[in-house]
GUZA-400028 format. One record per residue: residue in three letters; x, y, z of N, C-alpha, C in turn. Coordinates in steps of 0.1 Angstrom, whole numbers, padded with zeros to 4 digits, always signed. Layout:
<atoms>
ALAXYZXYZXYZ/...
</atoms>
This chain:
<atoms>
MET-0106-0160+0188-0094-0157+0193-0087-0164+0203/SER-0092-0182+0198-0089-0188+0213-0069-0195+0215/THR-0059-0188+0201-0051-0192+0200-0046-0186+0217/PRO-0036-0191+0224-0032-0185+0234-0020-0172+0233/ILE-0019-0163+0241-0011-0156+0240+0003-0159+0251/HIS+0013-0156+0244+0024-0162+0253+0035-0145+0259/ALA+0035-0146+0270+0047-0137+0276+0058-0138+0282/HIS+0064-0129+0271+0082-0133+0276+0087-0120+0278/THR+0095-0120+0286+0102-0103+0293+0121-0108+0295/LEU+0123-0096+0285+0140-0096+0283+0147-0089+0295/ALA+0157-0088+0297+0163-0084+0308+0164-0071+0309/ASN+0161-0062+0298+0164-0049+0299+0150-0040+0302/GLY+0136-0051+0306+0126-0046+0309+0114-0050+0299/LEU+0117-0052+0282+0111-0052+0274+0101-0064+0276/LEU+0088-0063+0274+0079-0075+0277+0073-0078+0263/VAL+0076-0089+0259+0074-0098+0243+0063-0102+0247/LEU+0050-0101+0237+0037-0106+0240+0033-0110+0223/THR+0030-0126+0220+0032-0134+0209+0022-0145+0210/ARG+0012-0140+0200+0004-0154+0194+0004-0156+0180/GLU+0002-0168+0177+0006-0174+0167-0009-0178+0158/VAL-0008-0172+0148-0022-0172+0137-0012-0178+0121/HIS-0023-0188+0121-0015-0196+0109-0023-0195+0093/SER-0033-0187+0100-0046-0186+0089-0046-0179+0074/ALA-0034-0169+0072-0031-0166+0060-0010-0167+0064/PRO-0001-0164+0060+0014-0160+0053+0016-0149+0057/VAL+0006-0144+0069+0005-0126+0072+0013-0128+0089/ALA+0023-0112+0092+0027-0115+0103+0024-0098+0107/THR+0026-0095+0121+0020-0085+0126+0031-0077+0136/SER+0040-0067+0134+0050-0064+0147+0044-0052+0150/TRP+0040-0053+0166+0035-0036+0173+0044-0032+0179/ILE+0047-0022+0184+0059-0015+0195+0048-0008+0202/TRP+0045-0010+0217+0039+0006+0222+0045+0008+0235/TYR+0039+0023+0239+0054+0027+0246+0038+0032+0258/ARG+0046+0033+0268+0035+0037+0277+0037+0049+0283/VAL+0033+0060+0268+0034+0074+0269+0019+0080+0260/GLY+0016+0090+0266+0006+0095+0257+0008+0111+0260/SER-0006+0123+0259-0008+0132+0262-0008+0130+0280/ARG-0013+0122+0283-0015+0122+0297-0005+0120+0305/ASN+0008+0122+0299+0020+0122+0305+0026+0135+0303/GLU+0022+0143+0292+0024+0156+0297+0029+0168+0304/PRO+0038+0172+0308+0037+0181+0320+0032+0196+0309/SER+0027+0205+0322+0023+0214+0313+0035+0229+0306/GLY+0032+0233+0296+0042+0236+0286+0049+0228+0276/GLU+0043+0221+0279+0049+0208+0266+0035+0201+0264/THR+0025+0204+0260+0013+0197+0256+0018+0195+0241/GLY+0014+0178+0235+0014+0177+0224+0031+0174+0216/ILE+0037+0171+0230+0048+0166+0229+0051+0154+0225/SER+0040+0145+0231+0041+0132+0226+0039+0129+0209/HIS+0026+0133+0203+0023+0136+0191+0037+0137+0185/TRP+0044+0150+0189+0054+0154+0181+0063+0145+0181/VAL+0070+0139+0194+0079+0125+0190+0072+0116+0181/GLU+0065+0116+0182+0060+0104+0174+0063+0109+0155/HIS+0060+0121+0152+0060+0121+0142+0075+0121+0139/MET+0083+0122+0147+0100+0122+0143+0110+0113+0144/LEU+0097+0100+0148+0107+0082+0148+0106+0084+0133/PHE+0092+0093+0123+0094+0082+0108+0107+0093+0101/LYS+0114+0102+0109+0127+0112+0106+0140+0104+0099/GLY+0139+0088+0104+0153+0089+0101+0166+0086+0109/THR+0171+0075+0111+0183+0077+0118+0193+0071+0114/PRO+0207+0071+0115+0217+0070+0110+0220+0056+0099/SER+0212+0046+0102+0215+0035+0093+0198+0035+0087/MET+0190+0045+0092+0185+0040+0077+0174+0057+0077/PRO+0182+0064+0069+0178+0077+0065+0161+0081+0065/ARG+0160+0092+0063+0146+0096+0059+0142+0093+0049/GLY+0132+0086+0048+0124+0079+0033+0127+0066+0033/GLU+0139+0060+0037+0145+0045+0034+0135+0039+0039/LEU+0127+0041+0052+0119+0033+0060+0110+0030+0050/ASP+0099+0036+0046+0089+0043+0034+0087+0030+0023/ARG+0104+0031+0020+0107+0025+0007+0109+0006+0012/LEU+0120+0002+0020+0120-0009+0027+0107-0014+0029/ILE+0094-0009+0033+0084-0016+0037+0077-0020+0026/ALA+0074-0010+0018+0069-0009+0003+0079-0022-0004/ARG+0090-0025-0005+0099-0035-0014+0096-0045-0008/ASN+0090-0047+0005+0087-0060+0011+0069-0064+0012/GLY+0065-0058+0004+0049-0058+0007+0044-0058+0022/GLY+0044-0048+0024+0039-0045+0039+0034-0033+0040/VAL+0025-0027+0050+0021-0013+0054+0027-0013+0068/PHE+0023+0003+0071+0031+0004+0086+0026+0018+0087/ASN+0023+0021+0104+0023+0038+0109+0026+0036+0118/GLY+0018+0045+0121+0017+0050+0141+0009+0057+0144/PHE+0006+0059+0153-0004+0066+0163-0002+0071+0181/THR-0007+0083+0180-0001+0086+0195-0019+0094+0200/TRP-0022+0082+0213-0036+0088+0221-0034+0088+0235/ILE-0044+0093+0245-0040+0097+0255-0029+0091+0262/ASP-0029+0076+0263-0030+0067+0270-0008+0057+0267/TYR-0010+0062+0252+0002+0056+0244+0005+0059+0233/THR+0013+0055+0229+0021+0057+0207+0023+0042+0211/ALA+0014+0040+0193+0020+0028+0188+0027+0026+0177/TYR+0036+0019+0174+0040+0019+0157+0038+0003+0150/TYR+0035-0001+0140+0036-0008+0132+0039-0013+0121/GLU+0040-0027+0119+0046-0028+0104+0037-0039+0103/THR+0030-0046+0094+0021-0059+0088+0031-0062+0076/LEU+0033-0078+0076+0041-0076+0066+0040-0096+0061/PRO+0043-0098+0051+0043-0111+0048+0051-0118+0059/ALA+0050-0129+0064+0054-0136+0076+0067-0136+0073/ASP+0075-0137+0062+0087-0143+0059+0096-0129+0058/ARG+0093-0120+0062+0094-0107+0069+0094-0102+0077/LEU+0087-0109+0086+0084-0103+0100+0097-0093+0104/GLU+0109-0100+0104+0123-0097+0105+0126-0079+0107/LEU+0122-0078+0096+0124-0065+0089+0115-0053+0101/GLY+0103-0061+0108+0097-0050+0114+0107-0051+0129/LEU+0110-0061+0130+0122-0057+0144+0134-0051+0143/ARG+0138-0051+0126+0152-0040+0130+0150-0029+0130/ILE+0135-0025+0125+0127-0012+0119+0128-0007+0137/GLU+0119-0013+0145+0116-0005+0158+0124-0008+0168/SER+0138-0015+0166+0150-0018+0173+0159-0006+0174/ASP+0157-0002+0163+0165+0007+0155+0163+0021+0160/ARG+0148+0024+0158+0144+0039+0163+0138+0039+0177/MET+0141+0030+0183+0137+0029+0199+0149+0040+0204/VAL+0160+0033+0201+0174+0043+0203+0179+0052+0193/ASN+0178+0050+0182+0189+0060+0175+0181+0069+0165/ALA+0171+0077+0172+0162+0084+0163+0171+0097+0163/LEU+0168+0106+0150+0179+0115+0150+0175+0127+0156/PHE+0164+0135+0152+0159+0144+0156+0169+0157+0149/ASP+0171+0157+0136+0178+0167+0131+0168+0181+0134/PRO+0178+0190+0140+0171+0203+0142+0162+0209+0129/PRO+0165+0207+0116+0160+0210+0102+0146+0200+0100/GLU+0147+0190+0103+0136+0183+0104+0123+0185+0114/VAL+0133+0187+0128+0123+0194+0140+0111+0208+0133/GLU+0120+0217+0129+0114+0230+0127+0097+0226+0113/SER+0110+0219+0106+0100+0212+0094+0085+0209+0098/GLU+0089+0199+0110+0072+0193+0116+0069+0197+0125/ARG+0072+0212+0128+0067+0219+0136+0052+0228+0130/THR+0062+0226+0115+0049+0234+0107+0042+0228+0101/VAL+0042+0211+0103+0032+0205+0095+0023+0200+0110/ILE+0028+0200+0119+0019+0202+0133+0010+0209+0134/ILE+0015+0220+0133+0013+0231+0134-0003+0233+0126/SER-0003+0230+0109-0007+0233+0103-0019+0219+0107/GLU-0018+0208+0112-0028+0196+0116-0038+0205+0121/LEU-0031+0208+0138-0036+0219+0145-0046+0231+0137/GLU-0040+0236+0132-0056+0248+0123-0067+0239+0111/GLY-0061+0231+0106-0064+0221+0100-0084+0220+0107/TYR-0077+0212+0123-0088+0205+0129-0096+0215+0133/ALA-0090+0226+0133-0097+0242+0136-0112+0244+0127/ASN-0106+0241+0117-0123+0244+0109-0136+0235+0111/TYR-0132+0226+0123-0145+0224+0126-0150+0227+0136/PRO-0159+0225+0135-0170+0229+0148-0167+0219+0159/GLU-0172+0213+0156-0169+0195+0165-0155+0200+0173/THR-0147+0201+0164-0133+0203+0176-0133+0214+0186/TRP-0137+0224+0178-0141+0236+0194-0147+0227+0205/LEU-0159+0224+0202-0166+0221+0213-0159+0210+0225/ASP-0157+0200+0214-0146+0192+0222-0136+0190+0233/GLU-0131+0204+0226-0122+0208+0236-0122+0216+0250/ALA-0134+0222+0242-0143+0230+0254-0143+0221+0265/VAL-0154+0212+0266-0161+0201+0268-0149+0197+0278/LYS-0139+0190+0274-0130+0183+0282-0122+0195+0286/ALA-0119+0204+0285-0113+0216+0289-0121+0219+0308/MET-0134+0212+0303-0140+0221+0316-0144+0210+0321/ALA-0143+0195+0318-0143+0182+0330-0137+0181+0335/PHE-0120+0184+0327-0110+0177+0337-0101+0192+0338/THR-0103+0191+0361-0099+0210+0362-0083+0203+0368/VAL-0080+0189+0370-0066+0184+0371-0059+0177+0365/HIS-0065+0170+0359-0062+0161+0353-0056+0159+0342/PRO-0045+0151+0335-0040+0160+0322-0048+0156+0307/TYR-0060+0147+0313-0068+0143+0301-0073+0158+0294/HIS-0077+0169+0298-0077+0182+0302-0075+0190+0287/HIS-0062+0186+0283-0057+0193+0272-0058+0180+0258/PRO-0054+0185+0247-0059+0175+0231-0043+0173+0233/VAL-0044+0156+0223-0031+0150+0221-0025+0157+0209/ILE-0030+0170+0202-0020+0175+0195-0015+0184+0201/GLY-0017+0191+0212-0016+0198+0220-0019+0217+0217/TYR-0014+0228+0223-0019+0239+0222-0007+0249+0214/LYS-0013+0254+0207-0005+0261+0197+0010+0271+0203/SER+0007+0277+0211+0018+0282+0222+0029+0274+0227/ASP+0022+0264+0231+0033+0255+0233+0040+0247+0224/LEU+0034+0246+0206+0043+0238+0198+0052+0253+0192/LEU+0046+0263+0191+0056+0269+0186+0066+0273+0197/ALA+0065+0275+0210+0077+0271+0215+0088+0263+0216/MET+0082+0250+0217+0088+0234+0220+0102+0234+0213/THR+0113+0230+0220+0126+0234+0213+0129+0215+0209/ARG+0142+0217+0202+0147+0203+0198+0153+0191+0208/ASP+0158+0199+0220+0160+0194+0231+0149+0192+0239/GLU+0140+0200+0240+0127+0188+0248+0124+0178+0242/LEU+0119+0179+0226+0121+0171+0222+0127+0152+0224/TYR+0139+0159+0225+0147+0142+0224+0150+0141+0238/ALA+0148+0152+0247+0147+0144+0262+0138+0143+0265/TYR+0124+0142+0260+0111+0133+0264+0114+0120+0256/TYR+0120+0125+0242+0123+0109+0236+0129+0099+0248/HIS+0141+0102+0249+0148+0093+0260+0146+0087+0272/THR+0135+0099+0276+0129+0098+0289+0119+0082+0285/PHE+0114+0081+0276+0101+0074+0278+0099+0062+0268/TYR+0113+0063+0253+0113+0056+0246+0121+0040+0251/ALA+0122+0034+0258+0132+0028+0264+0124+0012+0266/PRO+0136+0001+0267+0122-0012+0264+0116-0014+0277/ASN+0121-0009+0291+0109-0010+0298+0099-0001+0300/ASN+0100+0009+0292+0085+0017+0288+0080+0012+0278/ALA+0083-0005+0270+0076-0001+0260+0071-0017+0262/VAL+0062-0024+0250+0053-0040+0250+0057-0040+0232/LEU+0059-0051+0233+0060-0058+0214+0054-0070+0214/VAL+0047-0066+0203+0031-0072+0206+0034-0082+0188/LEU+0036-0094+0188+0040-0098+0174+0027-0111+0172/VAL+0016-0108+0163+0007-0119+0161+0007-0126+0143/GLY+0009-0135+0140+0009-0141+0125+0012-0156+0126/ASP+0017-0158+0113+0023-0170+0107+0038-0174+0111/PHE+0039-0173+0123+0052-0178+0130+0059-0189+0138/ASP+0073-0192+0142+0073-0201+0151+0074-0193+0164/THR+0070-0190+0173+0075-0184+0189+0087-0187+0188/GLY+0090-0203+0193+0106-0204+0199+0113-0193+0189/ALA+0111-0194+0178+0123-0187+0163+0122-0172+0166/LEU+0110-0168+0164+0108-0151+0167+0113-0150+0182/VAL+0112-0153+0191+0114-0145+0203+0132-0145+0205/ARG+0142-0153+0199+0159-0156+0199+0156-0142+0186/GLN+0149-0139+0178+0153-0125+0169+0150-0113+0177/VAL+0136-0114+0189+0136-0103+0195+0145-0102+0202/GLU+0155-0113+0210+0164-0110+0219+0177-0110+0213/GLN+0179-0109+0199+0192-0103+0191+0185-0091+0188/TYR+0177-0085+0187+0175-0069+0183+0174-0063+0190/PHE+0165-0067+0201+0163-0061+0214+0170-0060+0225/GLY+0180-0068+0227+0180-0077+0241+0193-0066+0245/PRO+0200-0062+0230+0212-0054+0240+0209-0039+0243/LEU+0198-0035+0238+0189-0018+0242+0192-0017+0258/PRO+0195-0006+0262+0196-0005+0274+0181-0001+0275/ARG+0182-0005+0293+0170+0003+0302+0170+0019+0303/GLY+0158+0021+0301+0161+0039+0306+0158+0040+0320/PRO+0157+0052+0321+0156+0056+0334+0139+0059+0340/ALA+0143+0056+0354+0131+0059+0361+0118+0067+0352/LEU+0110+0064+0355+0094+0072+0351+0091+0082+0358/PRO+0088+0093+0349+0084+0101+0358+0066+0097+0362/ALA+0058+0094+0374+0044+0093+0374+0035+0103+0375/VAL+0026+0096+0368+0013+0106+0366+0007+0103+0377/ARG+0006+0117+0389-0003+0116+0401-0014+0123+0400/ALA-0016+0129+0389-0030+0130+0390-0042+0130+0391/VAL-0051+0132+0399-0067+0122+0403-0079+0135+0401/GLU-0084+0135+0390-0090+0141+0393-0102+0145+0402/PRO-0105+0151+0405-0117+0151+0414-0131+0147+0414/GLU-0138+0140+0424-0155+0141+0419-0160+0155+0418/PRO-0168+0154+0404-0173+0167+0405-0184+0171+0412/GLN-0185+0183+0415-0195+0189+0423-0208+0199+0418/GLY-0211+0193+0403-0226+0201+0400-0221+0206+0382/GLU-0236+0203+0379-0231+0205+0364-0222+0216+0363/ARG-0215+0220+0346-0211+0229+0343-0215+0231+0328/ARG-0215+0241+0322-0222+0243+0310-0210+0250+0302/VAL-0211+0254+0291-0200+0257+0281-0207+0262+0264/THR-0207+0269+0261-0213+0274+0248-0200+0279+0237/ILE-0202+0279+0229-0192+0279+0218-0199+0287+0207/ARG-0197+0304+0204-0203+0305+0190-0188+0306+0181/ARG-0189+0305+0168-0181+0306+0156-0190+0304+0145/PRO-0177+0310+0134-0185+0305+0121-0189+0288+0119/GLY-0201+0284+0116-0202+0265+0118-0215+0265+0106/PRO-0215+0250+0104-0228+0248+0092-0240+0246+0105/ALA-0239+0243+0114-0249+0242+0123-0245+0237+0136/GLN-0256+0234+0145-0259+0234+0160-0249+0220+0162/TYR-0244+0220+0174-0237+0210+0177-0238+0209+0194/VAL-0242+0199+0199-0241+0193+0211-0237+0183+0221/GLN-0229+0186+0226-0222+0174+0234-0225+0172+0254/ILE-0225+0164+0255-0228+0164+0270-0216+0149+0275/ALA-0213+0151+0285-0198+0142+0290-0200+0142+0303/TYR-0199+0127+0307-0201+0125+0322-0186+0117+0327/LEU-0179+0125+0335-0169+0118+0344-0172+0101+0349/ALA-0164+0092+0339-0170+0082+0340-0155+0074+0347/PRO-0158+0056+0349-0148+0052+0354-0141+0044+0345/ASP-0126+0044+0346-0117+0037+0334-0124+0023+0333/CYS-0113+0017+0327-0113+0004+0324-0111-0005+0332/ARG-0102-0003+0346-0099-0011+0359-0107-0015+0363/SER-0121-0004+0362-0134-0004+0374-0143-0014+0369/PRO-0148-0027+0379-0155-0034+0378-0172-0027+0375/ASP-0175-0013+0366-0184-0012+0361-0182-0006+0346/PHE-0169-0008+0341-0166-0010+0329-0174-0017+0319/ALA-0175-0028+0322-0183-0040+0313-0197-0031+0313/PRO-0207-0030+0326-0218-0023+0321-0222-0011+0312/LEU-0210-0002+0321-0213+0011+0314-0207+0010+0297/ALA-0202-0001+0292-0196-0005+0276-0213-0007+0269/VAL-0219-0017+0279-0233-0020+0278-0242-0011+0274/LEU-0238-0001+0282-0249+0007+0281-0249+0018+0269/ASP-0230+0018+0265-0230+0029+0251-0238+0022+0242/ALA-0238+0008+0241-0240-0001+0229-0254-0002+0230/VAL-0262-0001+0241-0278+0004+0241-0279+0018+0236/LEU-0276+0026+0238-0280+0040+0235-0273+0039+0220/SER-0265+0038+0216-0257+0035+0201-0259+0023+0195/GLY-0256+0012+0201-0254+0005+0195-0238+0001+0196/ALA-0234-0016+0192-0220-0018+0191-0212-0014+0191/ARG-0198-0010+0194-0188-0003+0184-0178-0012+0191/PRO-0167-0012+0182-0153-0020+0192-0146-0012+0203/LEU-0146-0018+0213-0139-0015+0223-0129-0009+0219/SER-0121+0003+0214-0107+0007+0216-0111+0019+0212/PHE-0099+0029+0212-0099+0043+0214-0105+0051+0200/MET-0109+0035+0192-0103+0041+0172-0124+0041+0170/GLY-0129+0030+0184-0141+0026+0185-0151+0036+0181/GLY-0169+0037+0184-0175+0049+0190-0177+0054+0173/GLY-0176+0071+0178-0182+0077+0166-0200+0079+0159/ALA-0200+0084+0152-0210+0090+0143-0221+0080+0142/GLN-0215+0065+0140-0221+0056+0127-0229+0046+0139/THR-0244+0054+0145-0248+0043+0149-0260+0038+0143/ASN-0263+0025+0150-0271+0015+0148-0284+0021+0150/ARG-0291+0015+0137-0307+0025+0132-0318+0017+0143/SER-0312+0008+0150-0323+0000+0164-0320+0006+0178/ALA-0309+0014+0176-0304+0018+0191-0309+0031+0194/ARG-0315+0037+0207-0325+0045+0212-0321+0058+0210/ILE-0304+0059+0208-0304+0076+0205-0308+0073+0189/TYR-0308+0064+0180-0310+0070+0167-0325+0074+0167/LYS-0335+0062+0173-0347+0064+0171-0353+0075+0181/ALA-0346+0085+0189-0353+0096+0196-0354+0107+0188/LEU-0338+0108+0181-0334+0121+0178-0333+0120+0161/VAL-0326+0112+0155-0328+0106+0142-0337+0107+0134/GLU-0347+0097+0138-0360+0097+0130-0371+0103+0134/THR-0370+0111+0142-0383+0121+0151-0371+0135+0144/GLU-0363+0133+0133-0356+0150+0129-0350+0154+0135/LEU-0352+0153+0147-0342+0167+0159-0327+0167+0153/ALA-0322+0154+0152-0306+0158+0146-0304+0150+0133/ALA-0291+0154+0131-0287+0149+0117-0276+0135+0123/ALA-0276+0133+0128-0267+0125+0135-0265+0127+0151/ALA-0269+0112+0158-0265+0113+0176-0258+0105+0179/TRP-0251+0101+0186-0242+0089+0194-0239+0087+0205/SER-0240+0079+0213-0229+0082+0229-0211+0076+0225/ALA-0205+0077+0233-0192+0070+0233-0185+0067+0247/TYR-0178+0058+0244-0173+0056+0260-0161+0043+0254/ALA-0148+0048+0258-0135+0037+0255-0129+0037+0265/PRO-0124+0023+0265-0112+0018+0277-0100+0031+0276/THR-0099+0038+0291-0090+0046+0296-0082+0041+0311/ARG-0070+0043+0309-0059+0039+0321-0070+0049+0335/ASP-0074+0062+0331-0080+0067+0345-0089+0069+0339/PRO-0098+0076+0344-0112+0080+0347-0114+0090+0336/PHE-0124+0083+0321-0127+0099+0314-0138+0096+0311/LEU-0145+0100+0298-0160+0105+0297-0165+0096+0293/PHE-0179+0094+0295-0192+0090+0286-0198+0100+0282/GLU-0197+0100+0271-0205+0108+0259-0217+0107+0255/LEU-0222+0118+0253-0238+0117+0242-0231+0132+0231/ASN-0233+0129+0219-0231+0139+0210-0241+0139+0198/ALA-0245+0147+0196-0255+0152+0184-0252+0163+0171/THR-0257+0164+0164-0254+0170+0153-0270+0178+0149/VAL-0276+0187+0155-0285+0194+0152-0291+0198+0139/ARG-0304+0192+0137-0312+0197+0123-0310+0209+0118/GLU-0317+0208+0110-0315+0225+0104-0331+0228+0105/GLY-0331+0243+0114-0345+0246+0117-0347+0241+0134/ARG-0340+0229+0137-0344+0225+0155-0333+0234+0161/ALA-0335+0238+0176-0326+0245+0184-0318+0230+0196/ALA-0305+0236+0195-0299+0231+0206-0301+0221+0217/ALA-0312+0233+0225-0322+0229+0237-0328+0220+0233/ALA-0335+0217+0227-0344+0207+0226-0337+0194+0222/VAL-0326+0191+0213-0313+0178+0212-0311+0179+0228/GLU-0304+0186+0234-0301+0182+0248-0314+0176+0256/ALA-0319+0182+0257-0333+0177+0265-0339+0161+0259/ALA-0333+0161+0244-0342+0149+0238-0330+0136+0248/LEU-0319+0144+0241-0305+0130+0247-0306+0126+0269/LEU-0309+0139+0273-0311+0136+0288-0324+0124+0289/ALA-0335+0128+0282-0345+0121+0280-0341+0110+0278/GLU-0335+0100+0273-0329+0089+0266-0328+0081+0281/ILE-0317+0092+0287-0308+0083+0299-0318+0082+0307/ASP-0325+0094+0312-0338+0092+0319-0346+0081+0321/LYS-0349+0078+0308-0356+0059+0306-0352+0050+0310/ILE-0339+0054+0308-0331+0040+0315-0329+0041+0330/GLN-0327+0051+0335-0329+0055+0345-0338+0046+0359/GLN-0353+0050+0349-0358+0051+0357-0367+0035+0352/ASP-0366+0033+0341-0371+0018+0335-0365+0008+0335/GLY-0354+0009+0329-0343+0001+0331-0338-0005+0314/VAL-0340-0014+0309-0331-0023+0297-0343-0034+0298/THR-0347-0038+0290-0356-0050+0288-0345-0063+0290/PRO-0351-0075+0290-0342-0086+0286-0342-0090+0272/GLU-0349-0083+0263-0350-0086+0244-0339-0080+0244/GLU-0338-0064+0247-0334-0058+0241-0319-0055+0247/LEU-0315-0062+0256-0298-0066+0264-0294-0079+0258/ALA-0301-0089+0253-0296-0101+0243-0297-0092+0233/ARG-0306-0086+0227-0299-0083+0212-0283-0072+0213/VAL-0285-0066+0222-0273-0055+0223-0261-0065+0226/LEU-0265-0077+0236-0249-0087+0237-0246-0089+0226/LYS-0252-0094+0218-0253-0102+0204-0245-0095+0197/GLN-0251-0082+0195-0245-0071+0184-0229-0068+0195/VAL-0225-0074+0205-0216-0064+0215-0204-0080+0205/ARG-0206-0092+0212-0199-0104+0203-0200-0104+0189/ALA-0206-0099+0183-0205-0097+0166-0193-0083+0164/GLN-0195-0075+0170-0182-0065+0165-0167-0074+0177/MET-0170-0077+0184-0155-0083+0188-0146-0096+0177/ALA-0157-0098+0173-0155-0107+0160-0150-0107+0151/TYR-0155-0091+0145-0152-0082+0134-0139-0077+0138/ASN-0138-0073+0151-0125-0066+0150-0109-0075+0154/ASN-0116-0084+0150-0104-0093+0160-0098-0104+0145/GLU-0105-0101+0130-0104-0110+0122-0089-0109+0116/SER-0082-0092+0115-0071-0097+0112-0058-0098+0119/VAL-0045-0102+0115-0035-0104+0125-0033-0087+0131/THR-0036-0078+0124-0030-0063+0132-0041-0060+0136/ASP-0052-0065+0137-0063-0061+0147-0067-0066+0162/GLN-0057-0081+0157-0057-0086+0171-0045-0079+0178/ALA-0035-0077+0172-0023-0072+0181-0026-0059+0187/LEU-0036-0050+0182-0036-0040+0184-0047-0040+0197/GLN-0054-0051+0196-0067-0049+0210-0054-0059+0223/ILE-0051-0066+0220-0035-0071+0226-0033-0059+0239/GLY-0016-0049+0226-0013-0038+0231-0019-0029+0237/MET-0030-0027+0231-0040-0017+0241-0040-0021+0251/TRP-0045-0035+0252-0053-0036+0268-0042-0038+0274/GLU-0027-0042+0271-0015-0044+0278-0016-0032+0283/MET-0016-0019+0273-0012-0007+0284-0018+0004+0290/LEU-0036-0010+0290-0041+0000+0301-0049-0010+0313/ASP-0043-0018+0314-0044-0029+0324-0037-0041+0323/SER-0043-0049+0313-0032-0065+0311-0042-0071+0298/PHE-0030-0076+0291-0031-0085+0277-0044-0096+0280/ARG-0044-0096+0290-0052-0109+0291-0070-0106+0296/ARG-0071-0090+0296-0085-0088+0293-0092-0090+0279/VAL-0077-0091+0269-0086-0093+0252-0092-0110+0254/GLU-0092-0118+0264-0095-0129+0271-0103-0132+0278/THR-0105-0121+0284-0118-0118+0295-0126-0109+0292/LEU-0124-0102+0284-0136-0094+0282-0149-0099+0274/PRO-0148-0107+0269-0164-0113+0266-0169-0116+0278/GLU-0165-0132+0283-0172-0132+0295-0176-0121+0309/GLU-0166-0107+0304-0172-0098+0315-0186-0093+0310/LEU-0185-0088+0295-0195-0084+0287-0213-0093+0290/ALA-0208-0106+0288-0221-0112+0286-0224-0115+0301/ALA-0217-0113+0315-0222-0115+0328-0232-0099+0331/VAL-0229-0089+0319-0237-0078+0325-0250-0079+0326/THR-0260-0073+0336-0272-0077+0336-0282-0062+0336/ALA-0298-0064+0332-0302-0051+0331-0304-0045+0342/GLU-0305-0049+0353-0299-0045+0363-0287-0033+0366/ASP-0276-0042+0360-0265-0036+0361-0259-0020+0353/VAL-0267-0028+0340-0270-0012+0330-0278+0000+0340/ARG-0288-0008+0344-0293+0007+0353-0289+0011+0360/ARG-0284+0003+0366-0273+0009+0382-0260+0019+0377/VAL-0253+0014+0365-0240+0026+0367-0250+0036+0353/ALA-0262+0039+0347-0268+0049+0342-0272+0058+0355/ARG-0276+0053+0368-0280+0063+0374-0269+0065+0386/THR-0257+0058+0384-0246+0057+0392-0237+0076+0385/TYR-0231+0073+0375-0222+0079+0369-0229+0091+0360/LEU-0245+0087+0355-0244+0099+0347-0256+0105+0345/THR-0252+0112+0358-0259+0120+0367-0257+0136+0364/GLU-0268+0149+0368-0264+0163+0367-0249+0164+0375/ARG-0249+0159+0382-0239+0166+0392-0228+0160+0385/ARG-0224+0148+0381-0212+0145+0367-0212+0151+0357/ARG-0219+0161+0350-0219+0162+0339-0219+0177+0335/VAL-0208+0179+0322-0205+0189+0311-0215+0191+0301/VAL-0224+0200+0299-0233+0196+0289-0218+0215+0279/GLY-0221+0208+0264-0222+0221+0253-0226+0221+0245/HIS-0228+0236+0241-0233+0240+0229-0227+0245+0217/PHE-0226+0242+0207-0218+0251+0199-0235+0257+0190/ILE-0227+0271+0189-0238+0274+0182-0236+0285+0171/PRO-0236+0282+0156-0227+0293+0146-0233+0308+0147/THR-0222+0315+0147-0222+0329+0143-0228+0330+0129/GLU-0236+0342+0130-0242+0348+0114-0231+0349+0103/GLU-0222+0355+0110-0212+0357+0093-0198+0350+0098/GLN-0189+0354+0088-0178+0346+0088-0170+0361+0099/GLU-0166+0356+0112-0155+0369+0120-0145+0369+0116/HIS-0142+0380+0120-0128+0386+0117-0115+0374+0119/GLY-0108+0368+0111-0093+0363+0118-0099+0348+0124/ALA-0115+0343+0116-0117+0330+0119-0113+0319+0111/
</atoms>
């Protein structure tokens, strides 16, 4: 990723980030909004995700279904997603069709319809989605652990929201939220691919320049207090297995301890992409947790997770308990791996191997123009797009003592939430 990133700000506050990549005749357009479940007031949980859905329902000049046809007809792909800190939409197209992405996103930034029948239709879709997640024991456990980990901060609630809020939300609330947060001064346009920057920026000015600035944005003032001791939660419901989740309140991505914690995560589970889509149950077979829990047949799967976030979030350990084993034994084994690093640290050879894995993952995660734009936009949402360029150096500078120090500082009993999912014997009434 040696090609420079250029920044250009329109008069209405829209930040435009461009990177020319001429390896293939492809380009991608991403629009990022500084809004996610972190911004949701009590009683409106899930509103960011619901608004994202509504932007696929049409505008006066682009009725419902036209967006799909336009993208398909021009050989492209598109999508959108909502996370705790941001919402994003993208179109990846043949390079000579990139203007279509600008037209789509400038239109729906201000002209989304929010037709009442579509709002009601989407209410049903989203509640069905929520109920689908509820079929998974991991959802129940994860939501319980996060609810206990965050007593003040809105990271407490799930991105999809609570069912009671989704049932009560009105079209006017959705539309007001859209007009508050969907504005040029709260957005970042990221363009990566086979184009001429000067000519493309002129097109951006044409499509986005006339759009008005939005209102002053409501601040998120909540700061999660320092934990004062271990908290525990047990979920008992029908399910196929026992699960263990251990979470520690950990620094946000702007902390000088972010890079050491990311390396610690890689030591435990193997290197994964540093994004909200990184992590997960795919643990490197050479990593500590795999050897300690999966190879010993304590767990069917086990992994750690640590993602970049705007505010302090969680460093997590997760495991699916193997049949015939106990959640308590798996919890003890996970904590034993943390204790080993706190007491003995990591060897120079292990650190060198992990850092090599991290560098390889960063390279793999930036092969396509779509992936590059994702990284640039995500880091601008959380801190600065310049982190894309400085992060490799930050990670390379991590020492074995740094890894041991952050394990001792943050992965402590005082900062810990422990969750167990224990399946009940029979299907409960109404479950």
